[in-house]
C-alpha positions in Angstrom: 123.9 92.9 100.9 122.6 92.8 97.4 121.1 88.9 98.6 118.7 90.5 101.5 118.0 93.4 99.3 117.0 90.8 96.4 115.6 88.8 99.8 113.4 91.9 100.6 112.3 92.7 97.4 110.6 89.0 97.2 109.0 89.3 100.3 107.1 92.6 99.9 106.1 90.9 96.5 104.4 88.0 98.2 102.9 90.0 100.5 101.8 93.0 98.0 100.0 90.2 96.1 98.0 88.7 99.1 97.3 92.6 99.8 96.1 92.9 96.2 94.2 89.5 96.5 92.1 90.3 99.8 91.2 94.0 97.7 90.0 92.1 95.0 87.9 89.6 96.8 86.3 92.1 99.4 82.6 91.1 97.2 83.2 87.3 97.8 84.4 87.9 101.2 81.4 89.9 102.2 78.8 87.7 100.6 80.5 84.2 101.6 82.1 85.1 105.3 79.5 88.4 106.0 82.9 90.2 107.2 84.4 93.5 106.0 87.9 93.7 106.0 88.6 97.7 107.6 92.5 97.7 107.2 96.0 96.3 107.5 98.1 97.2 109.9 101.3 95.4 111.5 104.8 94.7 110.4 103.4 95.2 106.4 102.6 98.8 107.4 105.4 99.9 109.3 107.5 98.3 106.5 109.8 95.7 108.7 108.3 92.2 107.4 110.2 89.5 107.0 110.0 85.7 105.2 108.2 84.4 108.1 105.6 87.8 108.9 102.4 87.3 108.2 99.6 90.0 107.2 97.3 91.2 109.9 93.9 92.5 108.8 91.3 94.3 110.8 88.1 92.6 109.7 84.6 93.5 110.8 82.2 90.8 111.1 78.2 91.5 110.2 76.5 90.1 113.7 74.2 87.0 113.2 
């Protein structure tokens, strides 16, 4: 039980760090890729992610 809690906490920290990095990089993403991240969805937002979960992003790309 305790090891599961520690593992879940580590998974949350990794995903949360990715989320923060994406937020911090918004301007670079917008300039380099002509894209804007509109939201995060999936298992992360439902709090049922695990070690092999990905981070689902809703992205709006500018038309070329």
